[in-house]
C-alpha positions in Angstrom: 118.8 123.3 77.7 119.9 119.8 76.3 117.5 117.3 74.7 117.9 113.6 74.1 115.6 111.9 71.6 115.8 108.1 71.5 113.9 106.1 68.9 114.8 102.6 67.3 113.5 104.0 63.8 116.0 106.6 62.2 113.1 108.1 60.3 111.0 108.9 63.5 114.2 110.7 64.8 114.8 112.7 61.5 110.9 113.7 61.5 111.2 115.1 64.7 114.3 117.1 63.9 112.7 118.4 60.9 109.1 118.8 62.0 109.9 121.0 65.2 110.5 124.6 65.1 113.6 124.5 67.2 114.3 128.3 66.9 111.1 128.8 68.9 112.4 126.6 71.7 115.3 126.8 74.4 117.3 123.8 73.4 121.0 124.4 72.7 122.0 120.7 72.3 120.1 117.8 70.7 121.4 114.3 71.2 120.0 111.2 69.4 120.0 107.5 70.3 118.5 104.4 68.6 118.1 102.1 71.9 118.4 102.1 75.5 122.0 101.2 75.8 123.1 104.0 73.4 120.9 106.4 75.5 122.4 105.4 78.8 125.9 105.8 77.1 125.0 109.4 76.3 123.4 110.0 79.6 126.5 109.0 81.4 128.7 111.2 79.4 126.5 114.3 78.9 124.2 116.4 81.0 120.6 116.2 79.5 117.5 118.0 80.8 114.8 116.5 78.6 114.1 113.0 77.1 111.9 112.3 74.1 111.6 108.6 74.1 109.7 106.0 72.2 108.2 103.5 74.4 108.4 100.4 72.5 111.9 99.5 71.3 113.2 95.8 70.7 116.4 96.4 72.6 114.8 97.8 76.0 111.8 99.9 76.3 111.4 103.4 77.1 110.0 102.5 80.6 112.8 100.6 81.4 115.2 103.5 80.3 112.8 105.7 82.6 113.5 103.4 85.4 117.4 103.5 85.1 116.8 107.6 84.7 115.0 107.5 87.9 117.7 105.6 89.8 120.8 107.1 88.3 119.9 110.5 86.7 116.7 111.7 88.8 115.6 115.2 87.7 115.4 114.7 84.0 111.9 115.5 82.4 110.9 112.5 80.3 108.4 112.6 77.3 107.2 109.3 75.7 106.0 108.9 72.3 103.4 106.2 71.7 101.1 104.9 68.9 98.3 103.9 71.4 95.4 106.3 70.9 93.5 104.4 73.8 96.2 106.1 76.2 94.1 109.4 75.7 91.6 108.4 78.2 94.1 108.1 81.1 95.5 111.7 80.4 94.0 113.0 83.8 95.7 110.3 85.7 99.2 110.0 84.0 101.0 112.7 85.3 104.1 111.1 87.0 106.0 114.3 88.1 108.7 114.3 85.3 106.6 112.2 82.8 104.3 113.0 79.9 103.5 111.4 76.7 102.5 112.4 73.2 100.6 110.3 70.4 102.1 108.9 67.2 101.9 110.2 64.3 103.1 113.1 66.1 101.2 116.5 66.0 104.5 118.7 65.8 102.6 121.8 67.2 101.6 120.0 70.1 105.0 118.4 70.6 106.5 122.1 70.5 104.0 122.9 73.4 104.9 120.0 75.6 108.7 120.6 74.8 108.6 124.2 75.9 106.7 123.3 79.1 109.3 120.7 79.8 112.0 123.2 79.4 110.3 125.8 81.7 109.9 123.0 84.2 113.4 121.9 84.3 114.4 125.9 84.6 112.1 126.2 87.7 113.2 123.1 89.3 116.8 124.2 89.0 115.9 127.5 90.6 114.5 125.7 93.5 117.1 122.9 94.1 119.8 123.2 96.4 122.7 120.7 97.5 120.5 119.2 100.2 117.6 118.7 97.7 119.9 116.5 95.5 121.1 114.6 98.4 117.4 113.9 99.4 116.8 112.5 95.8 119.6 110.3 96.2 118.5 109.3 99.7 115.0 108.4 98.2 116.6 106.0 96.0 118.3 104.3 98.7 115.1 104.1 100.7 113.4 102.4 97.8 116.4 99.9 97.5 116.0 99.4 101.3 112.3 98.1 101.1 112.9 95.8 98.3 116.2 94.5 99.9 114.4 94.0 103.1 111.5 92.0 101.5 113.6 89.8 99.4 115.9 89.0 102.2 119.2 90.8 101.2 118.9 92.5 104.6 118.3 90.1 107.5 115.0 90.7 108.9 115.9 91.4 112.6 116.0 94.8 114.7 119.8 95.0 114.9 120.6 94.4 111.2 117.8 96.8 110.1 119.0 99.5 112.5 122.6 99.1 111.2 121.5 99.3 107.5 119.4 102.5 108.3 122.2 104.0 110.1 125.0 103.6 107.6 122.8 104.8 104.9 121.4 107.7 106.8 118.0 107.2 106.1 114.8 108.8 107.8 113.1 105.7 108.6 112.1 105.1 112.3 113.3 101.5 113.1 111.6 101.5 116.4 108.3 102.9 114.9 105.0 101.2 114.1 104.2 100.4 110.4 100.9 99.6 108.6 101.3 98.4 105.2 98.6 98.6 102.3 99.3 96.4 99.3 97.8 97.5 96.0 97.5 95.0 93.2 96.0 95.7 89.7 93.9 92.6 88.9 92.3 93.2 85.4 94.0 95.1 82.7 92.3 95.7 79.3 93.0 92.7 77.1 94.5 94.9 74.4 97.5 96.0 76.8 100.9 94.4 76.1 103.7 94.1 78.7 105.1 98.0 77.9 101.3 99.3 78.2 100.9 97.5 81.4 104.4 99.3 82.9 103.1 102.6 81.8 99.7 102.2 83.5 101.6 100.8 86.6 103.5 104.0 86.8 100.2 105.9 86.6 98.7 103.8 89.4 101.9 104.5 91.7 101.2 108.3 91.1 97.6 108.1 92.2 98.9 106.2 95.2 101.3 109.0 96.1 98.4 111.6 95.7 95.4 109.8 97.5 97.4 108.1 100.3 98.8 111.3 101.7 97.1 111.7 105.0 97.6 114.2 107.9 99.5 112.7 110.8 101.2 110.0 109.1 104.4 109.5 107.3 104.0 107.2 104.4 106.2 106.0 101.6 105.2 104.4 98.1 107.1 101.7 96.6 107.1 99.7 93.6 107.2 95.9 93.6 107.0 95.3 89.7 103.5 95.3 88.9 102.2 95.8 92.6 102.6 98.9 94.7 103.3 98.9 98.4 102.1 102.0 100.5 103.9 102.0 103.9 102.2 104.1 106.5 104.3 105.0 109.7 102.2 105.6 112.8 102.9 108.5 115.2 100.0 107.3 117.2 99.5 103.5 117.3 96.1 104.1 119.2 94.3 106.0 116.5 91.2 104.2 116.3 90.0 106.0 113.2 92.9 104.9 111.1 91.2 101.9 109.5 88.4 103.9 108.7 90.2 106.5 107.0 92.4 103.8 105.1 89.6 102.0 103.8 87.9 105.5 102.6 91.1 106.3 100.7 91.2 102.8 99.3 87.8 102.9 98.0 88.6 106.4 96.4 91.7 104.7 94.8 89.9 101.7 93.4 86.9 104.1 91.9 89.8 106.3 90.4 91.6 103.6 88.8 88.4 102.3 87.3 87.3 105.7 86.3 90.5 107.2 84.9 92.5 104.0 83.8 89.6 101.3 83.2 91.8 99.0 85.5 90.5 97.2 88.5 92.6 97.0 91.4 92.4 95.2 94.8 93.7 96.8 98.1 95.0 94.7 100.9 95.0 96.5 104.3 97.6 94.9 106.8 97.8 95.2 110.7 100.1 97.4 112.7 103.6 96.0 113.0 107.3 96.5 113.8 109.6 97.0 110.9 111.2 93.6 111.4 107.7 92.1 110.8 106.8 93.8 107.6 108.5 91.3 105.2 106.4 88.4 106.4 103.2 90.6 106.0 104.1 91.5 102.6 104.8 87.8 101.6 101.3 87.1 103.1 100.0 89.7 100.7 101.5 88.1 97.7 100.2 84.8 98.8 96.7 86.2 99.2 96.9 87.9 95.9 98.2 85.0 93.8 95.0 83.1 95.3 92.5 85.9 94.9 90.5 84.9 91.9 87.3 86.4 93.2 87.8 90.0 94.7 89.1 91.9 91.7 88.1 95.5 92.8 87.8 95.3 96.6 89.4 96.0 99.8 90.6 92.9 101.6 91.8 93.2 105.4 94.4 91.0 106.9 92.2 89.1 109.3 92.1 85.8 111.0 91.7 82.6 108.8 87.9 81.5 108.1 86.4 84.8 109.4 83.4 84.9 107.0 81.0 87.8 106.3 78.2 88.8 108.5 74.8 87.0 107.4 72.4 89.1 105.3 68.8 89.0 105.1 67.0 86.2 103.2 70.1 84.0 103.1 70.5 80.8 105.3 73.7 79.3 104.4 76.7 78.3 106.6 80.1 78.8 105.1 81.7 76.7 107.8 79.7 73.7 106.5 81.0 74.7 102.7 84.5 74.6 104.4 84.1 71.2 105.7 82.6 70.0 102.3 85.6 71.4 100.4 88.1 69.7 102.8 86.2 66.5 102.0 86.5 67.4 98.3 82.7 67.3 98.1 82.7 69.9 95.3 79.3 68.7 93.8 77.7 69.4 97.3 79.0 72.7 97.3 77.6 73.5 94.1 74.2 72.1 95.2 73.9 73.8 98.5 74.8 77.3 97.0 72.3 76.6 94.1 69.4 75.9 96.6 70.2 78.8 98.6 70.3 81.1 95.8 67.1 80.0 94.3 65.3 81.2 97.4 66.8 84.8 97.0 66.5 85.3 93.3 63.4 87.7 93.4 64.4 89.6 96.8 65.2 93.4 96.7 68.7 93.2 98.0 69.9 90.6 95.3 73.0 92.7 94.7 74.0 92.7 98.2 73.4 89.0 98.6 75.6 88.3 95.5 78.4 90.3 97.3 78.1 88.5 100.3 78.6 85.2 98.4 81.6 86.6 96.7 83.3 87.4 100.0 82.4 84.2 101.6 83.7 82.1 98.8 87.0 84.2 98.8 87.5 83.1 102.3 86.8 79.4 101.4 89.1 79.4 98.5 91.9 81.2 100.5 91.8 78.5 103.1 91.7 75.7 100.4 94.7 77.3 98.9 96.5 77.6 102.3 96.0 74.0 103.1 96.7 72.6 99.7 99.8 74.8 99.0 98.5 75.7 95.6 98.4 79.1 93.8 94.8 79.4 92.4 95.9 82.1 89.9 97.8 79.5 88.2 95.0 76.9 88.1 92.2 79.1 86.6 91.9 80.2 83.1 92.3 83.9 83.5 90.2 85.2 80.6 87.5 82.7 81.3 87.5 83.2 85.0 87.3 87.0 84.4 84.2 86.5 81.9 82.5 84.3 84.5 83.0 86.3 87.6 81.8 89.5 85.8 78.5 87.5 85.2 78.5 86.3 88.6 78.4 89.9 89.9 75.3 90.7 88.0 72.9 87.6 88.5 72.3 84.3 90.4 72.6 82.2 87.3 76.1 83.8 86.6 77.3 83.3 90.1 76.1 79.5 90.0 77.8 79.0 86.7 81.1 80.7 88.2 81.0 78.5 91.2 80.5 75.4 89.2 83.7 76.4 87.0 85.7 77.0 90.1 84.7 73.6 91.8 85.5 72.0 88.5 89.0 73.5 88.5 89.7 72.4 92.1 88.3 68.6 91.1 90.8 68.4 88.3 93.7 69.6 90.7 93.2 66.5 92.7 93.7 64.1 89.6 97.2 65.8 88.8 98.2 66.6 92.2 100.8 64.0 92.3 102.5 65.4 89.3 102.6 69.0 90.7 106.0 70.5 92.0 106.2 73.5 94.2 107.1 76.9 92.5 110.7 76.8 93.6 111.1 73.3 92.0 109.4 74.4 88.9 111.7 77.4 88.8 114.6 75.3 88.9 113.3 73.1 86.1 112.7 76.0 83.9 116.1 77.4 84.3 117.8 74.0 83.3 115.4 73.7 80.3 116.3 77.2 79.2 120.0 77.3 80.2 120.8 78.6 76.6 118.7 81.6 77.0 119.2 85.0 78.5 117.1 84.5 81.4 115.6 87.4 83.6 113.9 87.2 86.9 110.7 88.8 85.3 110.6 86.0 82.6 111.2 83.0 84.9 108.4 84.7 87.4 105.8 84.8 84.6 106.5 81.1 83.7 105.1 80.4 87.4 102.6 83.2 87.4 104.3 85.0 90.4 105.4 88.4 91.3 109.2 88.6 90.7 109.9 90.1 94.2 107.8 87.4 95.8 109.4 84.6 93.9 113.0 86.1 94.7 112.0 85.8 98.4 110.5 82.4 98.4 113.4 81.1 96.2 116.0 82.5 98.8 114.4 81.1 101.7 114.3 77.7 100.2 117.6 77.6 98.3 119.7 80.0 100.3 120.5 82.1 97.4 118.8 84.7 95.2 117.1 83.6 91.8 119.5 85.6 89.8 122.6 84.2 91.4 121.1 80.6 91.1 120.7 81.2 87.4 124.3 82.3 87.0 125.6 79.5 89.1 123.6 76.8 87.0 125.0 78.6 83.6 128.6 78.3 84.9 128.0 74.7 85.9 127.0 74.0 82.5 129.8 75.9 81.0 132.3 73.9 83.2 131.0 70.7 81.8 131.3 71.8 78.2 134.7 73.3 78.6 135.8 70.0 80.0 134.1 67.5 77.7 134.0 69.4 74.4 136.4 71.0 72.1 134.2 74.1 71.5 135.6 77.6 71.3 135.1 79.6 74.5 132.8 81.9 72.5 130.6 78.9 71.6 130.5 77.8 75.1 129.3 81.3 76.2 126.7 81.3 73.7 125.4 77.9 74.7 124.8 79.3 78.2 123.1 82.4 77.0 126.2 84.8 76.9 126.6 86.8 73.7 129.4 89.1 75.1 132.7 87.3 75.8 133.8 89.8 78.5 130.5 89.3 80.4 130.9 85.5 80.3 134.7 85.8 81.2 133.7 88.0 84.4 130.8 85.8 85.4 132.9 82.6 85.0 135.6 84.1 87.2 133.4 85.3 89.8 131.6 82.1 90.4 134.5 79.5 89.6 137.4 81.6 90.8 139.4 81.6 87.3 139.1 82.1 84.0 137.4 79.7 81.5 140.7 79.2 79.8 142.4 78.4 83.1 139.6 76.0 84.1 139.9 74.2 80.5 143.6 73.4 81.1 143.4 72.6 84.9 144.6 69.0 85.6 
């Protein structure tokens, strides 16, 4: 049994090597690495069975290393070390197949138990696995790539192209089948979480989806879209009328489990039955709905026709269609007054909570329609923490609901004042790239600058500019490098650094791929 320990602090590695009674464990070889890159180098050269890795490291996190392992070396049992004691409340939920974690400072007796369980698990897996099992694992990775490529646009979304890709890669995806996607979005993470904490909990959410969305009579896939999760149901019987009711029940269980075990609020968007070529557009609609959803943070949202408002409830006499007209006329004060007058009459009734939820769903439809007509992302406009505070109070009292609606209407009013200076997300991304051309830019970082999911941004960017965002960044960097090579006497290494490349070989390869010749040849070309 072979173990790899990864930690950027050598003292932490030495503490594990000295603190564990290795004679009691079944490890013949122990390797150590100081960062993600060194660990990958070892994994490419050596067979490793168990990984013991710190989560937070400056040159690539443990979660990023796990993503690489899942793609290139599936089957390694991974154990993370973390100093976040508040992870303990998620212990029942964070079981991700080949994943476990231990808290720092380490309890070495507990670590020995976990390492022993990991080695036993690896041994048992080896006994069960056959050549076909390994093939299935590799095929699963290709299927994950298929769904992401299909959504981003790397696979043209028509039946002929999709069928060709599936046949070439021997995937068990029914190209002529009927699909129903469910899109899961974590809406509220605890404020104490950092970026790596969120990644860890997204792994837990994905695992919960794997467990809860398994339903008899349906084939399903669960795919990651960065911090979002897509559950793809393949229907055997398109006429199953009970399907949506069953789905909503599972979504309710999922929302409650995420809240109870992980203290995270999630929203589930349920789509419509579609062909495989229609799925990418439906996922894009989900992303748009989610970026504009500043109302329903722990609810089920159905993909339904626009402006279908909730059925009226007792004691409420308000016409949301009238409010929609007022919204289109930018009569924000009138909306506040109309809702306030209605709520004054129901403040003392017994079904007040039902009425508050009714207003929440109606306002969600109003804002969804507003964002569609004005081509804005409401998630970018609101102050996230303030909106969370006010919306939580709005769920509890009439006064809280009025204050929250007043805040939202003020946000919309300010939008009009600055509308002329606003750019669309693709234009803002282009501007961001040019302003940060000297940085090592990632799609995730660029997407965060416009508050959009990286996969969704990649899709809309490619539709508008004809190339992926990553390719656009490289092309713009090389254009800047060409100018510097032609108009300055800088060394090629300095030019590379000026466009965010600190490895000469990487810059040389990227330049030659985009320009068609080396930087030296370009500089001396007449």
